[in-house]
C-alpha positions in Angstrom: -42.2 -58.5 -26.1 -39.5 -56.4 -24.4 -38.9 -52.9 -25.5 -35.7 -52.7 -27.6 -33.1 -49.9 -27.6 -34.2 -48.3 -30.8 -37.8 -48.0 -29.6 -37.0 -45.5 -26.8 -38.9 -42.3 -27.0 -39.0 -39.2 -24.8 -42.8 -38.7 -25.1 -45.5 -41.0 -26.5 -48.9 -39.3 -27.1 -52.0 -41.5 -27.4 -54.5 -39.5 -29.5 -54.1 -37.4 -32.7 -56.8 -34.8 -32.2 -56.2 -31.1 -31.7 -54.6 -31.5 -28.3 -52.3 -34.5 -29.1 -51.0 -33.1 -32.3 -50.6 -29.5 -31.0 -48.6 -30.8 -28.0 -46.3 -32.9 -30.3 -45.6 -29.9 -32.6 -45.0 -27.5 -29.7 -42.5 -29.9 -28.0 -40.7 -30.7 -31.3 -40.3 -27.0 -32.1 -39.2 -26.1 -28.6 -36.8 -28.9 -28.0 -35.6 -29.9 -31.5 -35.1 -33.1 -33.4 -33.2 -34.9 -30.7 -36.3 -34.9 -28.5 -38.2 -37.9 -29.8 -42.0 -37.8 -29.9 -44.5 -40.5 -31.2 -48.2 -39.8 -31.7 -50.4 -42.9 -31.9 -53.9 -43.0 -33.2 -55.8 -45.3 -35.6 -57.2 -42.2 -37.4 -53.7 -41.4 -38.7 -54.3 -44.2 -41.2 -56.7 -41.9 -43.0 -55.4 -39.6 -45.8 -57.5 -36.7 -44.5 -59.7 -35.9 -41.5 -63.4 -36.9 -41.9 -64.6 -34.8 -38.9 -67.7 -32.8 -40.1 -67.9 -30.6 -36.9 -66.7 -27.1 -36.5 -65.1 -25.5 -33.4 -64.7 -22.0 -31.9 -61.1 -21.1 -31.6 -60.6 -18.4 -28.9 -58.0 -15.7 -29.4 -55.5 -17.3 -27.0 -55.8 -20.6 -28.8 -55.3 -18.9 -32.2 -52.1 -17.4 -30.8 -51.0 -20.9 -29.9 -51.6 -22.1 -33.5 -49.7 -19.1 -34.7 -46.8 -19.9 -32.4 -46.6 -23.4 -33.7 -46.8 -22.2 -37.3 -50.1 -23.8 -38.2 -52.5 -20.9 -38.4 -51.4 -19.6 -41.8 -52.4 -22.9 -43.3 -56.0 -22.6 -42.1 -56.5 -18.8 -42.0 -58.5 -18.8 -45.3 -60.9 -21.4 -43.8 -61.4 -19.5 -40.5 -64.3 -17.2 -40.0 -63.7 -14.3 -37.5 -66.6 -13.8 -35.0 -67.0 -10.1 -35.3 -69.8 -9.8 -32.8 -72.2 -11.9 -30.7 -75.8 -11.4 -29.5 -77.5 -13.3 -26.7 -81.3 -13.7 -26.4 -83.5 -15.3 -23.8 -87.0 -16.4 -24.8 -89.6 -19.2 -25.1 -89.7 -21.2 -28.3 -93.0 -19.7 -29.4 -92.3 -16.1 -28.5 -93.0 -13.8 -31.4 -90.0 -11.6 -30.5 -86.6 -12.5 -29.1 -85.3 -9.4 -27.4 -81.5 -9.0 -27.3 -80.2 -8.8 -23.7 -76.5 -8.9 -24.3 -74.1 -8.0 -27.2 -70.4 -8.5 -27.4 -68.0 -6.7 -29.7 -65.6 -9.1 -31.3 -62.1 -7.7 -30.5 -59.9 -8.4 -27.6 -57.2 -6.1 -29.1 -57.5 -3.8 -32.1 -57.8 -6.0 -35.1 -57.9 -9.2 -33.1 -61.3 -11.0 -32.9 -62.0 -12.8 -29.7 -62.7 -16.0 -31.6 -62.8 -17.7 -35.0 -64.9 -20.6 -36.3 -63.2 -23.3 -38.3 -64.2 -26.7 -39.5 -62.3 -29.4 -37.6 -61.1 -31.2 -40.7 -59.1 -28.2 -41.9 -57.3 -27.8 -38.6 -56.6 -31.5 -38.0 -55.1 -31.8 -41.6 -52.9 -28.8 -41.0 -51.7 -30.1 -37.7 -50.9 -33.5 -39.3 -49.0 -31.8 -42.1 -46.9 -29.7 -39.7 -46.1 -32.7 -37.5 -44.8 -34.6 -40.5 -42.7 -31.6 -41.6 -41.1 -31.5 -38.2 -40.3 -35.2 -38.2 -42.8 -36.2 -35.4 -43.4 -40.0 -35.7 -47.1 -40.6 -36.5 -48.3 -44.2 -35.9 -51.7 -45.5 -37.2 -52.2 -47.7 -34.2 -53.5 -47.4 -30.6 -52.1 -47.7 -27.1 -53.2 -51.1 -25.8 -51.5 -51.3 -22.4 -48.6 -49.8 -20.4 -46.5 -50.9 -17.6 -43.8 -49.5 -15.3 -40.6 -51.7 -15.3 -39.0 -52.2 -11.8 -36.4 -49.6 -11.0 -36.8 -47.9 -14.4 -37.2 -44.3 -15.2 -39.4 -45.1 -18.1 -42.9 -46.4 -19.0 -43.3 -49.3 -21.5 -46.2 -48.6 -23.9 -47.6 -51.5 -25.8 -49.3 -50.7 -29.1 -52.0 -52.6 -31.0 -49.6 -53.4 -33.8 -47.4 -55.4 -31.4 -44.6 -52.8 -30.9 -43.5 -51.6 -27.5 -42.2 -48.0 -27.0 -40.2 -47.2 -23.9 -41.0 -43.6 -23.0 -40.1 -41.1 -20.3 -43.7 -39.7 -20.5 -47.0 -41.0 -21.8 -49.7 -38.5 -22.6 -53.4 -39.5 -22.7 -55.0 -37.3 -25.4 -57.5 -40.1 -26.5 -60.8 -38.3 -25.8 -63.7 -38.6 -23.3 -63.6 -42.4 -23.3 -59.9 -42.5 -22.7 -58.5 -46.0 -22.4 -55.3 -44.6 -21.1 -57.1 -42.8 -18.3 -59.1 -46.0 -17.4 -56.0 -48.2 -17.5 -54.2 -45.8 -15.2 -57.1 -46.3 -12.7 -57.9 -42.6 -12.7 -61.6 -42.1 -11.8 -63.8 -39.3 -13.1 -66.5 -37.4 -11.2 -69.4 -35.6 -12.7 -72.8 -36.3 -14.2 -74.9 -36.5 -17.4 -77.3 -33.7 -18.2 -79.8 -35.8 -20.0 -79.3 -33.4 -22.8 -77.8 -33.9 -26.3 -76.3 -31.3 -28.6 -77.6 -31.6 -32.2 -74.8 -30.4 -34.5 -75.0 -29.7 -38.2 -74.1 -27.1 -40.9 -76.7 -24.9 -42.4 -76.5 -22.8 -45.6 -78.5 -19.5 -45.8 -79.5 -16.9 -48.3 -78.1 -13.7 -46.7 -74.7 -12.7 -45.3 -74.2 -13.4 -41.6 -71.5 -10.7 -41.4 -69.5 -12.7 -38.8 -72.2 -12.6 -36.2 -72.6 -15.4 -33.7 -76.0 -15.8 -31.9 -76.9 -17.7 -28.8 -80.6 -18.1 -28.1 -81.4 -19.4 -24.6 -84.5 -21.5 -24.9 -86.1 -23.6 -22.2 -84.6 -26.8 -23.6 -81.1 -25.3 -23.7 -79.0 -23.0 -25.8 -79.4 -22.8 -29.5 -76.1 -21.4 -31.0 -75.7 -20.1 -34.5 -71.9 -19.9 -35.3 -70.7 -18.3 -38.5 -68.5 -20.2 -41.0 -66.9 -19.0 -44.2 -69.3 -18.2 -46.9 -73.1 -18.2 -46.4 -72.9 -21.0 -43.9 -73.2 -21.5 -40.1 -72.6 -24.3 -37.7 -75.5 -25.1 -35.4 -75.2 -26.4 -31.8 -78.7 -27.1 -30.7 -79.3 -28.4 -27.2 -82.4 -30.5 -26.5 -83.4 -33.1 -23.9 -81.8 -36.4 -24.9 -85.0 -38.1 -26.0 -86.2 -35.1 -27.9 -82.9 -34.9 -29.7 -83.2 -38.5 -30.8 -86.6 -37.7 -32.2 -85.4 -34.6 -34.0 -82.4 -36.3 -35.6 -84.6 -39.1 -36.9 -87.1 -36.7 -38.7 -87.3 -36.6 -42.5 -85.4 -33.8 -44.0 -88.4 -31.5 -44.5 -89.7 -31.9 -41.0 -86.2 -31.4 -39.6 -85.9 -28.1 -41.5 -89.3 -27.0 -40.0 -88.0 -27.7 -36.5 -84.8 -25.9 -37.3 -86.5 -22.8 -38.6 -88.6 -22.5 -35.4 -85.4 -22.0 -33.5 -83.3 -20.3 -36.1 -85.7 -17.7 -37.5 -85.6 -16.3 -41.0 -83.4 -13.3 -40.5 -80.8 -14.9 -42.8 -83.3 -15.9 -45.4 -84.0 -19.4 -46.7 -82.2 -22.2 -45.0 -80.7 -25.4 -46.2 -79.2 -28.2 -44.1 -75.9 -28.9 -46.0 -74.0 -31.1 -43.5 -74.7 -34.4 -41.6 -76.7 -34.0 -38.5 -75.5 -35.7 -35.3 -76.4 -35.7 -31.6 -73.8 -35.8 -28.9 -74.7 -36.5 -25.3 -73.8 -33.8 -22.8 -72.3 -34.0 -19.4 -69.8 -32.6 -16.9 -66.9 -34.9 -16.2 -63.5 -34.2 -14.7 -60.7 -36.7 -14.0 -59.9 -36.8 -10.3 -56.2 -36.5 -11.2 -54.7 -35.1 -14.4 -51.5 -37.0 -13.8 -50.2 -40.5 -12.8 -46.9 -42.3 -12.7 -45.1 -40.9 -15.9 -48.5 -40.1 -17.2 -50.4 -36.9 -18.0 -54.0 -36.4 -19.3 -55.0 -33.5 -21.6 -58.1 -32.4 -23.5 -61.3 -34.4 -23.3 -59.4 -37.3 -21.5 -59.0 -34.9 -18.5 -62.3 -32.9 -18.7 -65.7 -32.6 -20.5 -67.9 -29.5 -20.0 -71.2 -28.3 -21.4 -70.8 -26.4 -24.7 -72.8 -23.5 -23.5 -69.8 -21.2 -23.4 -67.9 -22.8 -26.3 -64.8 -23.5 -24.2 -64.3 -27.3 -24.4 -61.6 -27.3 -27.2 -60.0 -24.1 -25.8 -59.6 -25.7 -22.4 -57.8 -28.7 -24.0 -55.4 -26.3 -25.7 -54.7 -24.6 -22.4 -53.7 -28.0 -21.2 -51.4 -28.3 -24.2 -49.7 -25.0 -23.5 -49.2 -25.7 -19.8 -47.9 -29.2 -20.2 -45.6 -28.2 -23.1 -44.1 -25.4 -21.0 -43.6 -27.6 -18.0 -41.9 -30.4 -20.1 -39.8 -28.0 -22.1 -38.5 -26.1 -19.0 -37.6 -29.5 -17.4 -35.9 -30.8 -20.6 -33.7 -27.6 -20.9 -32.5 -28.0 -17.4 -31.6 -31.6 -18.1 -34.3 -32.9 -15.8 -36.5 -36.0 -16.2 -39.6 -34.8 -18.2 -41.7 -37.6 -16.7 -40.8 -36.9 -13.1 -43.5 -36.3 -10.5 -42.5 -32.7 -9.8 -42.7 -31.8 -13.5 -46.2 -33.3 -13.8 -47.3 -31.8 -10.5 -46.5 -28.4 -12.0 -48.8 -29.1 -14.9 -51.6 -30.3 -12.7 -51.4 -27.3 -10.4 -51.5 -25.0 -13.4 -54.7 -26.6 -14.8 -56.8 -28.0 -12.0 -58.3 -24.8 -10.6 -59.1 -23.3 -14.0 -60.7 -26.5 -15.1 -62.9 -26.8 -12.0 -63.8 -23.1 -12.2 -64.9 -23.4 -15.8 -66.8 -26.6 -15.1 -68.7 -25.0 -12.3 -69.4 -21.9 -14.4 -70.8 -23.8 -17.4 -72.8 -26.1 -15.1 -74.4 -23.1 -13.4 -75.2 -21.4 -16.7 -76.8 -24.5 -18.1 -79.0 -25.0 -15.0 -79.9 -21.3 -14.9 -80.9 -21.1 -18.6 -82.2 -24.7 -19.4 -85.5 -24.4 -17.7 -88.9 -22.7 -18.2 -89.1 -21.0 -14.8 -90.4 -17.4 -15.2 -88.8 -16.4 -11.9 -85.4 -17.6 -13.1 -85.9 -16.1 -16.5 -86.6 -12.7 -14.9 -83.5 -13.0 -12.7 -81.1 -14.0 -15.5 -82.5 -11.3 -17.8 -81.8 -8.7 -15.2 -78.3 -10.1 -14.8 -77.7 -10.0 -18.5 -79.0 -6.4 -18.6 -76.5 -5.4 -15.9 -73.6 -6.9 -17.9 -74.8 -5.2 -21.1 -74.8 -1.8 -19.3 -71.4 -2.1 -17.6 -68.5 -1.9 -20.1 -65.9 -3.2 -17.6 -67.9 -6.4 -17.0 -68.3 -7.0 -20.7 -64.5 -6.6 -21.2 -63.9 -9.1 -18.4 -66.2 -11.6 -20.0 -64.6 -11.1 -23.4 -61.1 -11.6 -22.0 -62.3 -14.7 -20.2 -63.9 -16.1 -23.4 -60.7 -15.3 -25.3 -58.5 -17.2 -22.8 -56.5 -14.3 -21.4 -57.3 -14.6 -17.7 -55.3 -16.3 -14.9 -51.7 -17.5 -15.3 -51.4 -17.7 -19.1 -48.8 -20.0 -20.6 -46.3 -18.7 -23.2 -48.0 -20.4 -26.2 -51.3 -18.8 -25.4 -49.6 -15.4 -25.6 -48.2 -16.3 -29.0 -44.7 -16.8 -27.6 -42.7 -19.8 -28.7 -41.3 -22.2 -26.1 
């Protein structure tokens, strides 16, 4: 079916997760109602999000959500991380000494991160997109093609419609069909690890403290949510994770308590438990012919530093700024030089973060006493040098490198 005149769009975004929706809102706000945007995702057929997971929102990402006028809608459901402690021990060690602590502010009164359940944030993004008149389609991108001598890309949807766009954005996750159809390869590897994720209720107040226990199997993170609840990200070897997930409830709780400890009192698993395979994968190119990849479609990293979602939002901020700048100059927003600007902006940061998280995972996910001594000495040095700690906090908050406007809290 040929694309008809009334089906022309400026941008079509495949994927309605954090990245796809945030990009649509940012572009609509920056360029106004005459700039036409369609977001396509089967999940848009649901009344509300069903995602049970929670995410760490770094300070720069929170500023982005403030700039696109979404944060106020979720602030009551966001838990500030007020401080963080890091330990390094074996599973059966009686004491887990603290080697590193972080204060929680990047600026006075501004925590370096918040924890929020994904469903609250996705629902707020959908609501804002609707308010701005972004077209939301409960369908999926099936194929796309480049008409001869055309300055557009024809995007065929599962419902039979064809949208003719100046730019197609792949925001459709780690198994991106858009990336695969564009012939963009990925490079990387599996870790033979899985992250067990669940929500845990507890007896005592957590006081906004996040904890990361480095254990031989991998990091065990305790991340505070609103109320007397925390989100757990528990790394195990893939086969062990399968065994743990399949345990009866009482036996699962016993395994959890071994790693969690009892400093927050009695524990209760109050959310579904799931295991997600871990790996490091990066697209060889973030762009193609009238095509850009963002979020998990462009890169997957280990959750050891909690930066996966925030990297996707850095993509959003960089691509939105590149597109908005081009549009205001009357240039073609899908042109190669516009997309090259986005790719240059994001490639080095993505590769650097991938290398850093890979190195951390390999350094900490082992039982070598020699490596344990070396890393504990390193953690001790960071703990004692305030300038190093400030550098790590600013990196975790997303304020290093060439920071796009949205991540500074500035509108496009």
